C-alpha positions as CSV (number, residue, x, y, z in Angstrom):
1,M,-54.9,-7.9,17.5
2,K,-51.4,-7.3,19.0
3,T,-49.5,-10.5,19.6
4,W,-48.8,-13.9,18.1
5,R,-50.5,-15.7,21.0
6,E,-53.7,-13.8,20.3
7,L,-54.0,-15.5,16.9
8,D,-56.2,-18.6,16.6
9,P,-54.1,-21.9,17.1
10,A,-55.3,-23.1,13.7
11,T,-54.1,-19.9,12.1
12,R,-50.7,-20.1,13.8
13,K,-50.2,-23.7,12.6
14,A,-51.2,-22.7,9.0
15,L,-48.7,-19.9,9.0
16,L,-45.9,-22.1,10.3
17,R,-46.8,-24.6,7.5
18,G,-46.0,-21.9,5.0
19,E,-49.5,-20.8,4.1
20,P,-49.7,-17.1,3.4
21,A,-51.8,-14.9,5.6
22,T,-55.1,-13.7,4.0
23,D,-55.4,-10.7,6.3
24,P,-52.8,-7.9,6.3
25,E,-53.0,-7.5,10.1
26,I,-52.4,-11.2,10.7
27,D,-49.5,-11.0,8.3
28,R,-48.0,-8.1,10.2
29,V,-48.4,-9.9,13.6
30,A,-46.8,-13.1,12.3
31,R,-43.9,-11.3,10.6
32,A,-43.2,-9.3,13.8
33,Y,-43.2,-12.5,15.9
34,A,-40.9,-14.4,13.5
35,E,-38.4,-11.6,13.2
36,K,-38.3,-11.2,17.0
37,T,-37.9,-14.9,17.6
38,L,-35.1,-15.2,15.0
39,Q,-33.2,-12.4,16.6
40,R,-32.8,-14.3,19.8
41,S,-29.2,-15.3,20.5
42,A,-28.2,-19.0,20.2
43,I,-26.5,-18.5,23.5
44,R,-29.9,-18.1,25.2
45,T,-31.0,-21.5,23.7
46,G,-27.8,-23.1,24.8
47,L,-28.2,-21.9,28.4
48,I,-31.5,-23.9,28.4
49,V,-30.4,-27.0,26.5
50,V,-27.0,-27.7,28.1
51,P,-28.2,-27.6,31.8
52,S,-31.3,-29.6,30.9
53,A,-29.2,-32.3,29.1
54,A,-26.7,-32.3,32.1
55,V,-29.5,-32.8,34.6
56,V,-31.1,-35.6,32.7
57,G,-27.7,-37.3,32.2
58,A,-26.8,-36.9,35.9
59,L,-30.1,-38.4,37.1
60,L,-29.7,-41.4,34.8
61,G,-26.1,-41.7,35.8
62,A,-27.1,-41.9,39.5
63,L,-29.6,-44.6,38.6
64,A,-26.9,-46.4,36.7
65,A,-24.6,-46.3,39.7
66,A,-27.3,-47.7,41.9
67,A,-27.9,-50.5,39.4
68,D,-24.1,-51.1,39.2
69,L,-24.0,-50.1,35.5
70,T,-21.5,-47.8,33.8
71,P,-22.4,-44.3,35.1
72,T,-20.2,-42.4,32.6
73,I,-22.0,-43.8,29.5
74,M,-25.4,-43.3,31.2
75,V,-24.6,-39.6,31.7
76,V,-23.1,-39.0,28.2
77,L,-25.7,-40.8,26.1
78,P,-28.8,-39.1,27.6
79,A,-27.1,-35.8,27.4
80,L,-26.3,-36.3,23.7
81,I,-29.8,-37.6,22.9
82,V,-31.5,-34.7,24.7
83,G,-29.1,-32.2,23.0
84,V,-29.7,-33.7,19.5
85,V,-33.5,-33.8,19.9
86,V,-33.6,-30.2,21.1
87,A,-31.3,-29.1,18.3
88,V,-33.5,-30.8,15.7
89,L,-36.7,-29.3,17.1
90,A,-35.1,-25.9,17.3
91,S,-33.9,-26.2,13.7
92,R,-37.3,-27.2,12.4
93,R,-38.9,-24.3,14.3
94,K,-36.3,-21.8,12.8
95,L,-36.9,-23.1,9.3
96,A,-40.7,-22.7,9.8
97,L,-40.2,-19.1,10.9
98,I,-37.9,-18.3,8.0
99,R,-40.5,-19.8,5.6
100,L,-43.2,-17.7,7.2
101,L,-41.2,-14.5,6.5
102,N,-40.4,-15.6,2.9
103,V,-44.1,-16.3,2.3
104,S,-45.2,-13.0,3.8
105,R,-46.8,-10.6,1.3
106,G,-46.3,-7.6,3.5
107,A,-42.5,-7.6,3.9
108,P,-41.1,-4.4,2.3
109,R,-39.0,-5.2,-0.8
110,E,-37.3,-3.2,-3.6
111,L,-36.3,-3.9,-7.1
112,V,-32.7,-4.8,-7.8
113,V,-31.0,-2.5,-10.3
114,P,-29.8,-4.5,-13.3
115,G,-26.1,-4.9,-13.7
116,S,-23.8,-6.3,-16.3
117,S,-25.5,-8.5,-19.1
118,E,-22.3,-10.5,-19.6
119,R,-22.2,-14.3,-19.1
120,V,-21.6,-15.2,-15.4
121,E,-19.9,-18.3,-14.2
122,I,-20.6,-19.2,-10.5
123,R,-18.3,-21.7,-8.7
124,V,-18.3,-23.3,-5.2
125,P,-15.3,-22.1,-3.3
126,T,-13.6,-24.6,-1.1
127,S,-13.0,-22.3,1.8
128,G,-16.6,-21.0,1.8
129,F,-18.0,-24.5,1.5
130,L,-16.0,-25.7,4.5
131,R,-17.0,-22.7,6.6
132,T,-20.7,-23.5,5.8
133,M,-20.2,-27.1,6.8
134,T,-18.4,-26.3,10.1
135,P,-21.5,-26.3,12.3
136,L,-22.5,-29.7,11.1
137,L,-18.9,-31.0,11.6
138,A,-19.0,-29.6,15.1
139,L,-21.9,-31.9,15.9
140,V,-20.3,-35.0,14.4
141,V,-16.7,-34.7,15.6
142,P,-17.5,-34.9,19.4
143,L,-19.8,-37.9,18.7
144,L,-17.0,-39.8,16.8
145,A,-14.5,-38.9,19.6
146,L,-16.8,-40.3,22.3
147,G,-17.3,-43.5,20.2
148,A,-13.6,-43.9,20.0
149,V,-13.0,-43.3,23.7
150,W,-15.8,-45.4,25.2
151,P,-16.2,-48.9,23.9
152,N,-19.9,-48.8,23.9
153,P,-21.5,-50.4,20.8
154,W,-24.6,-48.2,20.8
155,L,-22.6,-45.1,21.0
156,R,-20.3,-46.2,18.1
157,V,-23.3,-47.2,16.0
158,T,-24.9,-43.9,16.6
159,A,-21.7,-42.0,15.7
160,V,-21.3,-44.0,12.5
161,V,-25.0,-43.6,11.4
162,V,-24.8,-39.8,11.9
163,A,-21.3,-39.2,10.6
164,V,-21.1,-41.4,7.5
165,P,-23.8,-39.6,5.3
166,L,-22.6,-36.2,6.3
167,I,-18.9,-37.0,5.6
168,A,-19.9,-38.7,2.3
169,Y,-21.8,-35.5,1.3
170,I,-19.0,-33.2,2.2
171,G,-16.5,-35.4,0.3
172,Y,-18.7,-35.5,-2.8
173,M,-19.1,-31.8,-2.8
174,L,-15.4,-31.2,-2.5
175,L,-14.3,-33.7,-5.1
176,A,-17.1,-33.2,-7.6
177,W,-17.7,-29.4,-7.3
178,S,-15.3,-27.4,-5.3
179,L,-11.8,-28.8,-5.9
180,P,-12.1,-29.2,-9.7
181,G,-13.2,-25.5,-9.9
182,H,-15.8,-26.0,-12.7
183,P,-18.9,-23.8,-12.6
184,A,-21.9,-24.9,-10.5
185,Y,-24.1,-22.4,-12.4
186,V,-23.7,-20.4,-15.6
187,L,-26.0,-17.4,-16.2
188,D,-26.4,-16.1,-19.8
189,S,-29.0,-14.7,-22.1
190,D,-30.7,-18.1,-22.5
191,G,-31.1,-18.9,-18.8
192,V,-29.4,-20.7,-15.9
193,H,-27.2,-23.7,-16.8
194,T,-25.8,-26.5,-14.6
195,P,-22.9,-27.8,-16.7
196,K,-22.2,-30.9,-14.6
197,Y,-25.7,-32.3,-15.1
198,G,-26.2,-30.8,-18.6
199,L,-29.3,-29.1,-17.1
200,R,-30.7,-25.9,-18.5
201,V,-33.5,-23.7,-17.1
202,G,-34.6,-21.1,-19.6
203,W,-35.6,-17.6,-18.5
204,E,-39.0,-18.4,-19.9
205,S,-39.4,-21.0,-17.2
206,V,-38.6,-18.5,-14.4
207,R,-41.4,-16.2,-13.3
208,E,-39.5,-14.1,-10.7
209,I,-36.1,-13.9,-8.9
210,R,-35.9,-13.0,-5.2
211,V,-33.1,-12.2,-2.8
212,V,-33.9,-13.0,0.8
213,P,-31.8,-13.1,4.0
214,L,-30.4,-16.4,5.0
215,R,-31.0,-15.9,8.7
216,A,-28.9,-18.8,9.9
217,T,-28.2,-16.8,13.1
218,A,-29.4,-13.5,14.6
219,R,-26.3,-11.6,13.2
220,D,-26.1,-13.4,9.9
221,T,-25.9,-11.0,7.0
222,R,-25.7,-13.6,4.2
223,K,-28.3,-13.7,1.5
224,V,-30.0,-16.3,-0.7
225,I,-31.0,-15.8,-4.3
226,A,-34.1,-17.9,-5.3
227,F,-35.2,-18.5,-8.9
228,M,-39.0,-18.9,-8.7
229,L,-39.9,-21.5,-11.3
230,D,-43.2,-22.0,-13.2
231,D,-43.0,-25.7,-12.6
232,D,-40.7,-27.0,-9.8
233,Q,-41.4,-30.6,-10.6
234,V,-39.9,-30.3,-14.1
235,Y,-36.7,-29.1,-12.6
236,L,-36.7,-31.7,-9.7
237,R,-37.2,-34.6,-12.1
238,Q,-33.9,-33.7,-13.9
239,L,-31.8,-33.8,-10.8
240,P,-30.1,-36.9,-9.2
241,S,-32.3,-38.3,-6.4
242,W,-30.1,-37.1,-3.6
243,Q,-29.8,-33.6,-5.1
244,A,-33.5,-33.5,-5.5
245,F,-33.9,-34.2,-1.8
246,F,-31.9,-31.1,-0.8
247,A,-33.7,-29.1,-3.5
248,R,-37.1,-30.0,-2.0
249,T,-35.7,-28.8,1.4
250,N,-34.8,-25.5,-0.2
251,K,-38.3,-25.2,-1.6
252,R,-39.9,-25.6,1.8
253,T,-37.8,-22.8,3.3
254,Y,-37.0,-20.4,0.4
255,L,-40.0,-21.3,-1.9
256,S,-37.8,-22.5,-4.7
257,P,-35.8,-25.7,-5.3
258,M,-33.2,-23.6,-7.2
259,I,-31.2,-21.3,-5.0
260,A,-27.7,-20.1,-4.3
261,L,-26.4,-18.7,-1.0
262,D,-23.6,-16.5,0.2
263,G,-20.5,-18.5,1.2
264,M,-21.4,-21.4,-1.1
265,V,-20.7,-19.4,-4.3
266,D,-17.7,-17.3,-5.3
267,K,-19.6,-14.1,-6.1
268,P,-21.7,-11.9,-3.8
269,I,-25.5,-12.7,-4.1
270,D,-26.2,-9.0,-4.9
271,E,-23.9,-9.2,-7.9
272,I,-25.5,-12.4,-9.1
273,A,-29.0,-10.8,-8.7
274,A,-28.0,-7.7,-10.7
275,S,-26.6,-9.9,-13.5
276,A,-29.7,-12.0,-13.5
277,A,-31.9,-8.9,-13.7
278,A,-29.9,-7.7,-16.8
279,L,-29.8,-11.1,-18.5
280,S,-33.4,-12.2,-17.9
281,G,-35.4,-9.0,-18.0
282,L,-37.4,-10.5,-15.1
283,P,-38.4,-8.7,-11.9
284,V,-35.6,-9.2,-9.3
285,S,-36.4,-8.0,-5.8
286,G,-34.5,-7.9,-2.6
287,P,-35.2,-6.9,1.0
288,Q,-35.6,-3.2,1.7
289,P,-32.6,-1.8,3.6
290,R,-33.4,-0.8,7.2
């Protein structure tokens, strides 16, 4: 067995759903395929998506001109729709491949050396948060600009529906977490605390701590620390509903609803992992350097 395509279709679907491979050889093939696919440049995807969207938009624009409609809108709207659909499908595929790698039992890992056992306060830096949100804003801003330029009700409604929840989330995070500067998490000898919600997860409720690559892009060097809980539902029930929604997304990709990632915290993930190892006494593992 040498390639991903040689695997049974049912096996491929199960792996992409996040089910661990039962055979070491299947695990090796799946891991090699996922790593190779995630290393592909986003430029390559763009070279496929942009021309496809332009061709579809141009064809519909020509039909609109023949029907005496507004050609410009008929070009822009299909191009936007095709681009958004392809971007969503590509994101889902990428998350499935990241989950496949995180579930893999054959990926080489090494234990993190414990660091300081002093209390650690982890905050959300404003600059890091805005940098992390930049790709999402890059999708919304052009849509809002088009809605302002062309007086098309469908375009404006689409822009508002997409933009409002995202802008509301960014505003909430800035006002509630980043700008006030209070800790998002506190690690001490008892466990992990979230002061804003009065939430505490004791070390006795954590079975393992993992550091994994974020893999947002092919060249992304950022990392994620995931606290593997004994009972995820106990933790999720204590969160506000919207926060629990994002936590469930984290679980699907990084196998835990309780994570922190580089850029969204004011300390390096490796430093947090070393402190967690010292404070908890739990096994903390990270990817083996290549």
